[in-house]
N, C-alpha and C positions, 0 to 999 in steps of 0.2 A: 826902801823901794817896795818891798813886799807889803809893808803896811799901807802904803798909799793905793796899791792895787786892791787890797782888801776893802778899804774904804769905798773906793770907786765902785766896785761890784755890788756892795751893800746898797749904795745910793740907787743903782740901776734897779735892783730888785724891788726897793721900796716904791719907786715911781711906777713901775709896772703894775704892782699890786693895787695902788690907789687908782690908776687908770681903768683897771678891770672893774673895780667896784662902782665907779661912777658911770660907766658905760652900759651897765646892766642893771637899771633900776627895777624894783619890784613892782609888778603891776597886779593890783587886786582885781579879780574877775567881777563883772557886773552882770546882773540878770535883767533882761528885757521882758520877762514874763510878768503878768500882773500878779500882785499879791493876793491870790485867791486859791481856794481848794478846788475850784471847778476847772475841769479840763476844757479848753475851747477848741472846737473842731472848725477850722475856717470854711470847710465845705458843707457844713450842715446848714439846713434852711432856717431862716429866722423863726424865733419862737412864736407859736400861735397864742392869740389871747384866748381867754376863757369865756368870752361873751357868745351867746347863741347867735347863729346865723339867721337873719330874718327871712322869712318865707315870702318872697315877692310875687309868687305865682298866684293869679287870680282864677277862681273857679269860672268855667265858661258857662254862659247862659245857655239854657236849652231852647231849641227851636220847636215850637209847637205846630203840628201839622193840621191844617184845616182843608177839608176836601170840598170841592164844589158839589152841590147837590143837584143832579140833572132835572128831577121832577119839580124843583122849586126855582130853577134858573132858566134863562132864555137868551138867545141871540136873535136879534131882528134886524133886517135891513129896510131902509127907507129910500125909495128912488122916485123922482118925478117923472110923469109920463104925459104925453100929449096925445089925445084921441083925435087923429086927423079926420076920421069918419064921423065925428060927433062935434063938428064945428070947433076943433081945436080945444076941446075941453081938457082942463089940466086936473090931474089927480095925483095923489101920493100912493104908490104901491108899497105895501108892507107885507113881508114874509117873516115868519117866525119859526124857530126851532128850539126845543129844549134838550136836544141831545148834545150836551156840552160837558166836558170834564176838565179838571185841572186842580191844583192846590195852591195854597198860600201857606208860607212858613213864617211864624210869628215869633218874635222875641219880645215877650211882655216887658222884661226889665230894660231892654235897650231896643226900642222900635226901630231905629235906624238899621239894625242888623237883619231886619225882616226881608224876605225875599218872595217872589212869585214864581212858581214853576210854569212849565208849558201848558197852554190851554188849547184844547182840541174841540172843534165844532163840526158835526155831521151836517154839512150844508146841503146834502141830498134830501134832508127832511124839512127844508124851507117850505112852508105852507102859507099861501096867501088866500084872498077871497075868490080867486079864480083858479080852478084846476087847469084850464087852458094855458094860463101864464106859467103855472108851476111846471107843467110838462115841457113847455118851450124853453124854460130856464134850464131844466135837467138834461134835456136832449140836445139843444141847438146852441145855447149861449153860454152859460156857466158850465155846462157839461158836467154837472155835479154827479151824474150817474157814473161817469168815469173817474172823477177826482172827488170822492165823497167827503174827504176830510180836509178842513182848513185848519192850519196850525199857527198859534201865536207864540213866539219864544221871546219873553222879556229879557232885556239886557241892562236896563237902566230905570231906577225908580227915584223921582225927585219929589221933594216936599214933605217927606216923612218927618214928623216932629220928634224931638229928642225924648219928650215924655208924652205919655198918652193916659187919659182918664176914661175908664169905662163909660160907654154911651156917647163919647165925644165924636163928632162928625168931622172928618178931615178930607181935604182935597189934595190929591197928588197927580202926578203925571207918570205915566208908564210907558217907556218907549221900547220897541223891540222889532223883531222880523215877522212879518205876516206872510204866510205861504198859501196861496190859493191857486188851484189847478197845479201847474208845474213852475210857478213864478213866484219869487220871494222878494218882498219890498219892505223898507222900513216904515213903521207907522208909530204914531204917539196917541195914547188914549188919555183923555181927561177923566179921571176917576174920583168919585165921591163914595166914602165908605164910612162905616162905624162898626164897632165890636161891642157885643155884650155877652158876657158869660162864655158859652162854647159856641157863639155863632157870629159870624161876620156877614154883613149885608152891604150891598153897594150897587153902584151903576157906572158903567165905563162907556165913553162915547168917542168915536173917531169918524173922519170922513176920508173915504178912498175914491179913487177913479177906476171905473171899470177897465178903461183903456190901458192902465198900468199893468193889469193882469191878463191882458190878452183877449178881452171880449168886451163888446159894447163900445160906445152907446148902442143900444139895441134899436133896430128899425124894422119895422114890419111894414112894407110898402102899401101905402094907402090907408093903413090902419092906425099905427101909433109910432111915435118916436119917444125914446127916453132920454133923460139927462145922462151925462157921464158920471156925475157926482152920486155916491152912495153913502148915506150916513149908516153907521153901524152902531146899534145899542147893545149893550151887554149888561143884563140885570142878573145879579147873581146872589146866592145864598151858599155860604160855607160853613161847615161845622167841624169842631175839633174832633180828632180821633184818639 
């Protein structure tokens, strides 16, 4: 009987031993790191290439300043008038002043970048062939003794070519605000100009209505009547500074 018990216990111990060996397999560790000597930092920025960074900035073209020369420039008005006391004789009254100032900013490499600054005219200096007419304009009608300066401020230039050859004549349109007395109105000048060396010459023309600026048409009872339309001519010479 004791022999049977011993054999039974030996069998149980053998089975438990086999079960423990099969339930605990040996697992070899595996590495997920790449086979490299270099340490990878996941938070570090991507590597930079060694190629030089191109310089995309372009040098800005310089604007050259041309100043209008008063002694060589002039502004003139032309207005039609009818002399009632001379059988309705029609004539064109012309008044001229050379008291004008302003500037033109020119980009020789890129002409379309060129601009025109404000232009000022001393209209109290308009002189015609009649001192009587001039005094009446200064005192009673244009009142240029009170408002001596007319100002034109350009805000748009059209027709400037992309390229310009020295001595080439070009035609452009310059629009802006004209202030006469205390009234400002939009006007557009048709301009023809050319440049040569350090000099720009040209002529600008527009038409305005006297009534738009609060005076005229002028009427002197029994003597004359004027038209409302006034043609303004601006002949200018501007030199580089």
